[in-house]
N, C-alpha and C positions, 0 to 999 in steps of 0.2 A: 913408863907413862907415855901415852900417845901424844904426839906433838899436834898442836892446833894448826888447822889448815889456813893458809892465807887467803883473804878475801879482798874484794875491791875497797872495803872500808879501811883496810891496812895501808892503803896507798894515799899519797897527797893528791889533790886535784890535778896537779902538773904531771905527777907520775902516771896516773891512771890515763890521762889524755895522751901521753907518749906511748903507753902500752897499746892503746886503741889505734893510734896512728901506725905503729909497726904492724899490728894485726892486719889492718886494712890494706897496707902495702903488700905484705906477704901473702894474703888471701888472694889478691888480684894476680899476683905473679904466679900463683899455683894453679889458676883456673886455665883451662884450655880455651881456644878461641870459640868453640861452640858454647862452652859454659859461660863465657863472658857475654856473648850475644843474648843467650836465654835470660841471664841475670839482668842485663841492661833493659831488655824488653819488658820483663817483669816490673822493674822499677819505673820505667816511663809509663807503662800501662797503669800502674797504681796512681802515679802522679797526675795522669790525665784523667782517668775514669773515676777516681775516688775523690773528686772535688767536693768541697763542702761550702756552700755559700756563694754569693755573687762574686766576691772579691777573688776567690780561688778559681771560680768559673772564667772570670775575666783573664786571669793569669794564663790558664790553659788555653784559652782562645787566642791570646796574643802569641803565645809560644807556637801554636799551630799555624797561625797566620805568618809569622816570621819564617817558619821552616818551608811553607808551601809558596810564599812570595806571591807572584802575580797569578799563579795557578789556583789560589785559595778560593777565589770567588767561583771559578769554573767548577771546582770540585764541590763546592756547596750546592750549586745549581744542579749538578748531576745527582747528587745525594737527594735533594728535594724532589727532583722528578722521579727518581727510582722509588722512593718511599710514598710519594703521592699516588703513583700508578698502583702500588700494592694496597694503599688505603682505599682507593677507588674500587679495586677488585674485591676487597674484603667487604665493603659496604654494599656492592652489588650482590655479592654472594649471600650476605645477611638478608638483604631485601628479597631476593629470589626465594631463600628459604622461607621467610615470613609469609610471602605470597602463596607458596605452595601449601603451607600449613593452613592458611586462611581458606583456600580452595578446598582442601581435604575437609576442613570443618564444615564449610558451607555445603559440600557434597553430602556429608553425613547427615546434616540437618534436613536437606532435601530428601534423602533417602528415607529418613525417619518419617517425614510428612507423608511420603508415598506409601510407606508400610501401614501407616495409620489407617488410610483409606482402603487398603487391600483387605482388611478384616471383614 
């Protein structure tokens, strides 16, 4: 008869917690420096980018502020300026495109009017 496989349900809460702690420690010890950096980057990126709601957003903001210190406001101003310029360019390009389309349409209407009189 085949023996039943052990599952997490067979352990007490304390035993399961201990198993998880051992696993976490051994997992970190087995990772290379590169793997650790990639893993930490993924965790921090998820923690900062996947905020839900105002409270988590404020926590992320506070964490970034503490990390950057006095440079935080300077960094924010640089980012605002960079993206403001891109937005202005985008709006200008959209306005230019609309203007060209309007001119083409107007030119087409004028051409149609002229053709009508050529008959």
